[in-house]
PDB file of N, CA, C and O in Angstrom:
ATOM      1  N   MET A   1       0.869  -0.950  -0.010  1.00  0.00           N
ATOM      2  CA  MET A   1      -0.196  -0.182   0.098  1.00  0.00           C
ATOM      3  C   MET A   1       0.714   1.332   0.108  1.00  0.00           C
ATOM      4  O   MET A   1       1.239   1.570   1.196  1.00  0.00           O
ATOM      5  N   ARG A   2       0.860   1.977  -0.577  1.00  0.00           N
ATOM      6  CA  ARG A   2       1.516   3.650  -1.056  1.00  0.00           C
ATOM      7  C   ARG A   2       1.599   4.454   0.143  1.00  0.00           C
ATOM      8  O   ARG A   2       2.402   5.368   0.331  1.00  0.00           O
ATOM      9  N   ILE A   3       0.516   3.956   1.108  1.00  0.00           N
ATOM     10  CA  ILE A   3       0.352   5.077   2.366  1.00  0.00           C
ATOM     11  C   ILE A   3       1.739   4.468   3.213  1.00  0.00           C
ATOM     12  O   ILE A   3       2.724   5.154   3.485  1.00  0.00           O
ATOM     13  N   LEU A   4       1.564   3.016   3.555  1.00  0.00           N
ATOM     14  CA  LEU A   4       2.296   2.901   4.008  1.00  0.00           C
ATOM     15  C   LEU A   4       3.578   2.915   3.883  1.00  0.00           C
ATOM     16  O   LEU A   4       4.280   3.024   4.888  1.00  0.00           O
ATOM     17  N   MET A   5       4.025   2.828   2.851  1.00  0.00           N
ATOM     18  CA  MET A   5       5.606   3.402   2.270  1.00  0.00           C
ATOM     19  C   MET A   5       5.618   5.083   3.006  1.00  0.00           C
ATOM     20  O   MET A   5       6.680   5.544   3.423  1.00  0.00           O
ATOM     21  N   GLN A   6       4.874   5.538   3.054  1.00  0.00           N
ATOM     22  CA  GLN A   6       5.284   6.948   3.506  1.00  0.00           C
ATOM     23  C   GLN A   6       5.739   7.044   5.100  1.00  0.00           C
ATOM     24  O   GLN A   6       6.081   8.098   5.636  1.00  0.00           O
ATOM     25  N   THR A   7       5.690   5.938   5.666  1.00  0.00           N
ATOM     26  CA  THR A   7       5.659   5.913   7.422  1.00  0.00           C
ATOM     27  C   THR A   7       4.896   6.942   7.980  1.00  0.00           C
ATOM     28  O   THR A   7       5.421   7.741   8.756  1.00  0.00           O
ATOM     29  N   PRO A   8       3.293   7.038   7.562  1.00  0.00           N
ATOM     30  CA  PRO A   8       2.975   7.863   8.474  1.00  0.00           C
ATOM     31  C   PRO A   8       2.705   8.009  10.037  1.00  0.00           C
ATOM     32  O   PRO A   8       2.103   7.102  10.611  1.00  0.00           O
ATOM     33  N   ALA A   9       2.986   8.735  10.490  1.00  0.00           N
ATOM     34  CA  ALA A   9       2.450   8.950  12.201  1.00  0.00           C
ATOM     35  C   ALA A   9       0.993   8.889  12.199  1.00  0.00           C
ATOM     36  O   ALA A   9       0.590   8.276  13.187  1.00  0.00           O
ATOM     37  N   ALA A  10      -0.046   9.357  11.348  1.00  0.00           N
ATOM     38  CA  ALA A  10      -1.158   8.916  11.744  1.00  0.00           C
ATOM     39  C   ALA A  10      -1.865   9.305  10.277  1.00  0.00           C
ATOM     40  O   ALA A  10      -1.248  10.102   9.570  1.00  0.00           O
ATOM     41  N   VAL A  11      -2.921   8.861   9.879  1.00  0.00           N
ATOM     42  CA  VAL A  11      -3.587   8.951   8.380  1.00  0.00           C
ATOM     43  C   VAL A  11      -4.855   9.706   8.644  1.00  0.00           C
ATOM     44  O   VAL A  11      -5.370   9.118   9.595  1.00  0.00           O
ATOM     45  N   LEU A  12      -5.432  10.460   8.377  1.00  0.00           N
ATOM     46  CA  LEU A  12      -7.108  10.996   8.214  1.00  0.00           C
ATOM     47  C   LEU A  12      -7.662  10.460   6.946  1.00  0.00           C
ATOM     48  O   LEU A  12      -7.542  10.955   5.826  1.00  0.00           O
ATOM     49  N   CYS A  13      -8.602   8.825   7.459  1.00  0.00           N
ATOM     50  CA  CYS A  13      -9.515   8.247   6.636  1.00  0.00           C
ATOM     51  C   CYS A  13     -10.882   8.677   6.254  1.00  0.00           C
ATOM     52  O   CYS A  13     -11.453   8.653   7.344  1.00  0.00           O
ATOM     53  N   GLN A  14     -11.634   9.002   5.501  1.00  0.00           N
ATOM     54  CA  GLN A  14     -12.675   9.621   5.228  1.00  0.00           C
ATOM     55  C   GLN A  14     -13.202   9.299   3.673  1.00  0.00           C
ATOM     56  O   GLN A  14     -12.511   9.203   2.659  1.00  0.00           O
ATOM     57  N   GLY A  15     -14.779   9.151   3.828  1.00  0.00           N
ATOM     58  CA  GLY A  15     -15.108   8.886   2.395  1.00  0.00           C
ATOM     59  C   GLY A  15     -15.795   7.559   2.509  1.00  0.00           C
ATOM     60  O   GLY A  15     -16.143   6.942   3.516  1.00  0.00           O
ATOM     61  N   GLU A  16     -15.962   7.126   0.628  1.00  0.00           N
ATOM     62  CA  GLU A  16     -16.853   6.246   0.917  1.00  0.00           C
ATOM     63  C   GLU A  16     -16.698   4.734   1.749  1.00  0.00           C
ATOM     64  O   GLU A  16     -15.780   3.929   1.593  1.00  0.00           O
ATOM     65  N   PHE A  17     -17.683   4.623   2.526  1.00  0.00           N
ATOM     66  CA  PHE A  17     -17.767   3.436   3.651  1.00  0.00           C
ATOM     67  C   PHE A  17     -17.048   2.575   3.249  1.00  0.00           C
ATOM     68  O   PHE A  17     -15.913   2.536   3.724  1.00  0.00           O
ATOM     69  N   THR A  18     -17.424   1.623   2.280  1.00  0.00           N
ATOM     70  CA  THR A  18     -16.583   0.571   2.482  1.00  0.00           C
ATOM     71  C   THR A  18     -14.939   0.507   2.174  1.00  0.00           C
ATOM     72  O   THR A  18     -14.081  -0.099   2.815  1.00  0.00           O
ATOM     73  N   LEU A  19     -14.790   1.320   1.003  1.00  0.00           N
ATOM     74  CA  LEU A  19     -13.459   1.710   0.992  1.00  0.00           C
ATOM     75  C   LEU A  19     -12.785   2.148   2.227  1.00  0.00           C
ATOM     76  O   LEU A  19     -11.812   1.476   2.570  1.00  0.00           O
ATOM     77  N   ALA A  20     -13.200   3.371   3.116  1.00  0.00           N
ATOM     78  CA  ALA A  20     -12.523   3.944   4.416  1.00  0.00           C
ATOM     79  C   ALA A  20     -12.570   2.718   5.276  1.00  0.00           C
ATOM     80  O   ALA A  20     -11.733   2.616   6.172  1.00  0.00           O
ATOM     81  N   PHE A  21     -13.313   1.936   5.127  1.00  0.00           N
ATOM     82  CA  PHE A  21     -13.155   0.614   6.131  1.00  0.00           C
ATOM     83  C   PHE A  21     -12.173  -0.163   5.961  1.00  0.00           C
ATOM     84  O   PHE A  21     -11.352  -0.404   6.846  1.00  0.00           O
ATOM     85  N   ALA A  22     -12.135  -0.756   4.533  1.00  0.00           N
ATOM     86  CA  ALA A  22     -10.663  -1.528   4.030  1.00  0.00           C
ATOM     87  C   ALA A  22      -9.806  -0.968   4.567  1.00  0.00           C
ATOM     88  O   ALA A  22      -9.288  -1.525   5.535  1.00  0.00           O
ATOM     89  N   VAL A  23      -9.176   0.781   4.003  1.00  0.00           N
ATOM     90  CA  VAL A  23      -7.935   1.155   4.533  1.00  0.00           C
ATOM     91  C   VAL A  23      -7.858   1.360   5.538  1.00  0.00           C
ATOM     92  O   VAL A  23      -6.718   1.268   5.992  1.00  0.00           O
ATOM     93  N   THR A  24      -8.582   1.618   6.168  1.00  0.00           N
ATOM     94  CA  THR A  24      -8.732   1.780   8.247  1.00  0.00           C
ATOM     95  C   THR A  24      -8.432   0.429   8.348  1.00  0.00           C
ATOM     96  O   THR A  24      -7.211   0.305   8.254  1.00  0.00           O
ATOM     97  N   GLU A  25      -9.034  -0.733   8.508  1.00  0.00           N
ATOM     98  CA  GLU A  25      -8.471  -1.957   8.823  1.00  0.00           C
ATOM     99  C   GLU A  25      -6.910  -2.269   8.625  1.00  0.00           C
ATOM    100  O   GLU A  25      -6.217  -2.802   9.490  1.00  0.00           O
ATOM    101  N   ARG A  26      -6.537  -1.933   7.588  1.00  0.00           N
ATOM    102  CA  ARG A  26      -4.439  -1.839   6.587  1.00  0.00           C
ATOM    103  C   ARG A  26      -4.222  -1.560   7.457  1.00  0.00           C
ATOM    104  O   ARG A  26      -4.041  -2.386   8.352  1.00  0.00           O
ATOM    105  N   LEU A  27      -4.123  -0.245   7.653  1.00  0.00           N
ATOM    106  CA  LEU A  27      -3.176   0.792   8.276  1.00  0.00           C
ATOM    107  C   LEU A  27      -3.698   0.290  10.178  1.00  0.00           C
ATOM    108  O   LEU A  27      -2.671   0.177  10.848  1.00  0.00           O
ATOM    109  N   LYS A  28      -4.447   0.129  10.663  1.00  0.00           N
ATOM    110  CA  LYS A  28      -4.914  -0.195  12.147  1.00  0.00           C
ATOM    111  C   LYS A  28      -3.641  -1.673  12.132  1.00  0.00           C
ATOM    112  O   LYS A  28      -2.862  -1.791  13.078  1.00  0.00           O
ATOM    113  N   ALA A  29      -3.630  -2.346  11.333  1.00  0.00           N
ATOM    114  CA  ALA A  29      -3.185  -3.689  11.613  1.00  0.00           C
ATOM    115  C   ALA A  29      -1.324  -3.444  11.308  1.00  0.00           C
ATOM    116  O   ALA A  29      -0.470  -4.213  11.749  1.00  0.00           O
ATOM    117  N   ALA A  30      -1.077  -2.389  10.594  1.00  0.00           N
ATOM    118  CA  ALA A  30       0.532  -2.046  10.732  1.00  0.00           C
ATOM    119  C   ALA A  30       0.596  -1.230  11.019  1.00  0.00           C
ATOM    120  O   ALA A  30       1.361  -0.478  10.415  1.00  0.00           O
ATOM    121  N   GLY A  31      -0.231  -0.685  12.281  1.00  0.00           N
ATOM    122  CA  GLY A  31      -0.126  -0.053  13.555  1.00  0.00           C
ATOM    123  C   GLY A  31       0.224   1.328  13.292  1.00  0.00           C
ATOM    124  O   GLY A  31       1.221   1.883  13.753  1.00  0.00           O
ATOM    125  N   VAL A  32      -0.769   1.940  12.418  1.00  0.00           N
ATOM    126  CA  VAL A  32      -0.804   3.292  12.285  1.00  0.00           C
ATOM    127  C   VAL A  32      -2.022   4.051  12.727  1.00  0.00           C
ATOM    128  O   VAL A  32      -3.162   3.594  12.641  1.00  0.00           O
ATOM    129  N   VAL A  33      -1.727   5.201  13.190  1.00  0.00           N
ATOM    130  CA  VAL A  33      -2.903   5.606  14.132  1.00  0.00           C
ATOM    131  C   VAL A  33      -4.046   5.906  13.186  1.00  0.00           C
ATOM    132  O   VAL A  33      -3.379   6.012  12.157  1.00  0.00           O
ATOM    133  N   VAL A  34      -4.974   6.063  12.902  1.00  0.00           N
ATOM    134  CA  VAL A  34      -6.030   6.378  11.677  1.00  0.00           C
ATOM    135  C   VAL A  34      -7.414   7.107  12.275  1.00  0.00           C
ATOM    136  O   VAL A  34      -8.340   6.565  12.879  1.00  0.00           O
ATOM    137  N   LEU A  35      -7.265   8.365  11.948  1.00  0.00           N
ATOM    138  CA  LEU A  35      -8.186   9.244  12.487  1.00  0.00           C
ATOM    139  C   LEU A  35      -9.325   9.846  11.471  1.00  0.00           C
ATOM    140  O   LEU A  35      -9.223   9.849  10.244  1.00  0.00           O
ATOM    141  N   ALA A  36     -10.235  10.265  12.096  1.00  0.00           N
ATOM    142  CA  ALA A  36     -11.568  10.775  11.221  1.00  0.00           C
ATOM    143  C   ALA A  36     -11.789  12.307  11.928  1.00  0.00           C
ATOM    144  O   ALA A  36     -11.579  12.692  13.079  1.00  0.00           O
ATOM    145  N   ALA A  37     -12.159  12.806  11.071  1.00  0.00           N
ATOM    146  CA  ALA A  37     -12.675  14.515  11.504  1.00  0.00           C
ATOM    147  C   ALA A  37     -13.881  14.453  12.287  1.00  0.00           C
ATOM    148  O   ALA A  37     -14.685  13.566  12.002  1.00  0.00           O
ATOM    149  N   SER A  38     -14.148  15.275  13.258  1.00  0.00           N
ATOM    150  CA  SER A  38     -15.457  15.342  13.711  1.00  0.00           C
ATOM    151  C   SER A  38     -16.057  16.816  13.580  1.00  0.00           C
ATOM    152  O   SER A  38     -15.222  17.707  13.425  1.00  0.00           O
ATOM    153  N   SER A  39     -17.166  17.117  13.616  1.00  0.00           N
ATOM    154  CA  SER A  39     -17.996  18.594  13.195  1.00  0.00           C
ATOM    155  C   SER A  39     -19.101  18.847  14.052  1.00  0.00           C
ATOM    156  O   SER A  39     -19.365  18.137  15.023  1.00  0.00           O
ATOM    157  N   ASP A  40     -19.656  19.701  13.759  1.00  0.00           N
ATOM    158  CA  ASP A  40     -20.876  19.878  15.058  1.00  0.00           C
ATOM    159  C   ASP A  40     -21.435  20.982  13.254  1.00  0.00           C
ATOM    160  O   ASP A  40     -20.846  21.896  12.677  1.00  0.00           O
ATOM    161  N   ARG A  41     -22.531  20.397  12.999  1.00  0.00           N
ATOM    162  CA  ARG A  41     -23.212  21.202  12.160  1.00  0.00           C
ATOM    163  C   ARG A  41     -24.353  22.030  12.795  1.00  0.00           C
ATOM    164  O   ARG A  41     -25.025  21.591  13.729  1.00  0.00           O
ATOM    165  N   VAL A  42     -24.576  23.504  12.128  1.00  0.00           N
ATOM    166  CA  VAL A  42     -25.081  24.415  12.882  1.00  0.00           C
ATOM    167  C   VAL A  42     -25.981  24.480  11.802  1.00  0.00           C
ATOM    168  O   VAL A  42     -25.560  24.449  10.645  1.00  0.00           O
ATOM    169  N   ILE A  43     -27.382  24.582  12.114  1.00  0.00           N
ATOM    170  CA  ILE A  43     -28.466  25.262  11.264  1.00  0.00           C
ATOM    171  C   ILE A  43     -28.600  26.592  11.216  1.00  0.00           C
ATOM    172  O   ILE A  43     -28.551  27.074  12.347  1.00  0.00           O
ATOM    173  N   GLU A  44     -28.753  27.403  10.343  1.00  0.00           N
ATOM    174  CA  GLU A  44     -29.216  28.721  10.484  1.00  0.00           C
ATOM    175  C   GLU A  44     -30.072  28.721   9.083  1.00  0.00           C
ATOM    176  O   GLU A  44     -29.916  28.430   7.897  1.00  0.00           O
ATOM    177  N   THR A  45     -31.405  29.398  10.263  1.00  0.00           N
ATOM    178  CA  THR A  45     -32.577  29.393   9.313  1.00  0.00           C
ATOM    179  C   THR A  45     -32.516  31.089   9.363  1.00  0.00           C
ATOM    180  O   THR A  45     -32.344  31.791  10.360  1.00  0.00           O
ATOM    181  N   GLU A  46     -32.791  31.674   7.425  1.00  0.00           N
ATOM    182  CA  GLU A  46     -33.040  33.055   7.146  1.00  0.00           C
ATOM    183  C   GLU A  46     -34.050  33.116   6.024  1.00  0.00           C
ATOM    184  O   GLU A  46     -34.250  32.632   4.910  1.00  0.00           O
ATOM    185  N   ALA A  47     -34.629  34.032   6.962  1.00  0.00           N
ATOM    186  CA  ALA A  47     -36.062  34.787   6.198  1.00  0.00           C
ATOM    187  C   ALA A  47     -35.763  35.437   4.623  1.00  0.00           C
ATOM    188  O   ALA A  47     -34.816  36.207   4.460  1.00  0.00           O
ATOM    189  N   ASP A  48     -36.626  35.063   3.541  1.00  0.00           N
ATOM    190  CA  ASP A  48     -35.881  35.519   2.401  1.00  0.00           C
ATOM    191  C   ASP A  48     -37.024  36.712   1.645  1.00  0.00           C
ATOM    192  O   ASP A  48     -38.184  36.703   2.058  1.00  0.00           O
ATOM    193  N   GLU A  49     -36.763  37.361   0.927  1.00  0.00           N
ATOM    194  CA  GLU A  49     -37.842  38.460   0.502  1.00  0.00           C
ATOM    195  C   GLU A  49     -38.855  38.285   0.262  1.00  0.00           C
ATOM    196  O   GLU A  49     -39.676  39.200   0.215  1.00  0.00           O
ATOM    197  N   ASN A  50     -39.256  36.545  -0.066  1.00  0.00           N
ATOM    198  CA  ASN A  50     -40.499  35.979  -0.888  1.00  0.00           C
ATOM    199  C   ASN A  50     -41.376  35.863   0.440  1.00  0.00           C
ATOM    200  O   ASN A  50     -42.570  35.580   0.344  1.00  0.00           O
ATOM    201  N   GLY A  51     -40.750  36.092   1.736  1.00  0.00           N
ATOM    202  CA  GLY A  51     -41.379  35.435   3.085  1.00  0.00           C
ATOM    203  C   GLY A  51     -41.524  33.902   3.235  1.00  0.00           C
ATOM    204  O   GLY A  51     -42.368  33.257   3.857  1.00  0.00           O
ATOM    205  N   GLY A  52     -40.474  33.498   2.498  1.00  0.00           N
ATOM    206  CA  GLY A  52     -39.896  32.124   2.324  1.00  0.00           C
ATOM    207  C   GLY A  52     -38.993  32.005   3.522  1.00  0.00           C
ATOM    208  O   GLY A  52     -38.666  33.007   4.158  1.00  0.00           O
ATOM    209  N   THR A  53     -38.504  30.558   3.904  1.00  0.00           N
ATOM    210  CA  THR A  53     -37.844  30.378   4.889  1.00  0.00           C
ATOM    211  C   THR A  53     -36.114  29.466   4.055  1.00  0.00           C
ATOM    212  O   THR A  53     -36.128  28.529   3.256  1.00  0.00           O
ATOM    213  N   ARG A  54     -34.917  30.151   4.600  1.00  0.00           N
ATOM    214  CA  ARG A  54     -33.867  29.439   3.969  1.00  0.00           C
ATOM    215  C   ARG A  54     -32.961  28.926   4.884  1.00  0.00           C
ATOM    216  O   ARG A  54     -32.529  29.777   5.662  1.00  0.00           O
ATOM    217  N   LYS A  55     -32.394  27.418   5.086  1.00  0.00           N
ATOM    218  CA  LYS A  55     -31.979  27.012   5.920  1.00  0.00           C
ATOM    219  C   LYS A  55     -30.436  27.005   5.501  1.00  0.00           C
ATOM    220  O   LYS A  55     -30.261  26.845   4.293  1.00  0.00           O
ATOM    221  N   VAL A  56     -29.476  27.126   6.153  1.00  0.00           N
ATOM    222  CA  VAL A  56     -28.081  27.236   5.622  1.00  0.00           C
ATOM    223  C   VAL A  56     -27.419  26.366   7.056  1.00  0.00           C
ATOM    224  O   VAL A  56     -27.559  26.676   8.239  1.00  0.00           O
ATOM    225  N   SER A  57     -26.627  25.127   6.433  1.00  0.00           N
ATOM    226  CA  SER A  57     -25.881  24.209   6.935  1.00  0.00           C
ATOM    227  C   SER A  57     -23.937  24.681   6.967  1.00  0.00           C
ATOM    228  O   SER A  57     -23.052  24.726   6.112  1.00  0.00           O
ATOM    229  N   VAL A  58     -24.028  24.981   8.620  1.00  0.00           N
ATOM    230  CA  VAL A  58     -22.510  25.389   8.584  1.00  0.00           C
ATOM    231  C   VAL A  58     -21.824  24.005   9.493  1.00  0.00           C
ATOM    232  O   VAL A  58     -22.175  23.672  10.625  1.00  0.00           O
ATOM    233  N   PHE A  59     -20.844  23.386   8.711  1.00  0.00           N
ATOM    234  CA  PHE A  59     -19.967  22.454   9.800  1.00  0.00           C
ATOM    235  C   PHE A  59     -19.036  23.097  10.504  1.00  0.00           C
ATOM    236  O   PHE A  59     -18.442  23.914   9.801  1.00  0.00           O
ATOM    237  N   ARG A  60     -18.766  23.069  11.321  1.00  0.00           N
ATOM    238  CA  ARG A  60     -17.432  23.575  12.124  1.00  0.00           C
ATOM    239  C   ARG A  60     -16.661  22.180  12.910  1.00  0.00           C
ATOM    240  O   ARG A  60     -17.219  21.343  13.619  1.00  0.00           O
ATOM    241  N   PHE A  61     -15.388  22.245  12.569  1.00  0.00           N
ATOM    242  CA  PHE A  61     -14.594  21.181  12.871  1.00  0.00           C
ATOM    243  C   PHE A  61     -14.638  21.450  14.601  1.00  0.00           C
ATOM    244  O   PHE A  61     -14.677  22.459  15.305  1.00  0.00           O
ATOM    245  N   THR A  62     -14.609  19.960  14.861  1.00  0.00           N
ATOM    246  CA  THR A  62     -14.570  19.980  16.203  1.00  0.00           C
ATOM    247  C   THR A  62     -13.201  19.403  17.091  1.00  0.00           C
ATOM    248  O   THR A  62     -12.687  19.975  18.052  1.00  0.00           O
ATOM    249  N   ARG A  63     -12.773  18.094  16.472  1.00  0.00           N
ATOM    250  CA  ARG A  63     -11.885  17.139  16.805  1.00  0.00           C
ATOM    251  C   ARG A  63     -11.370  15.868  15.569  1.00  0.00           C
ATOM    252  O   ARG A  63     -11.852  15.768  14.441  1.00  0.00           O
ATOM    253  N   PHE A  64     -10.658  15.293  15.955  1.00  0.00           N
ATOM    254  CA  PHE A  64     -10.439  14.664  15.530  1.00  0.00           C
ATOM    255  C   PHE A  64     -10.226  13.570  16.298  1.00  0.00           C
ATOM    256  O   PHE A  64      -9.499  13.593  17.291  1.00  0.00           O
ATOM    257  N   ARG A  65     -11.111  12.106  15.710  1.00  0.00           N
ATOM    258  CA  ARG A  65     -11.286  10.958  16.669  1.00  0.00           C
ATOM    259  C   ARG A  65     -10.618   9.919  15.887  1.00  0.00           C
ATOM    260  O   ARG A  65     -10.430  10.022  14.675  1.00  0.00           O
ATOM    261  N   LYS A  66     -10.173   8.669  16.772  1.00  0.00           N
ATOM    262  CA  LYS A  66      -9.161   7.694  16.559  1.00  0.00           C
ATOM    263  C   LYS A  66      -9.966   6.940  16.700  1.00  0.00           C
ATOM    264  O   LYS A  66     -10.760   6.965  17.641  1.00  0.00           O
ATOM    265  N   TYR A  67      -9.936   5.561  15.229  1.00  0.00           N
ATOM    266  CA  TYR A  67     -10.690   4.362  14.961  1.00  0.00           C
ATOM    267  C   TYR A  67     -10.349   3.629  15.814  1.00  0.00           C
ATOM    268  O   TYR A  67     -10.816   2.492  15.874  1.00  0.00           O
TER     269      TYR A  67
END
């Protein structure tokens, strides 16, 4: 695996679930710390000029979590 050739101290692994699972398992088996980013979703509701509402989701990074 090309990732292991870089001898990383840690790897952020996210994305398509089955691929991320497979990559995470291989990295952990090789002793690499594997992380996922966590965020809080803040939903802001705004009134538009037509009397309707518009929701805006803002994602704010909170921390890394270890697999």
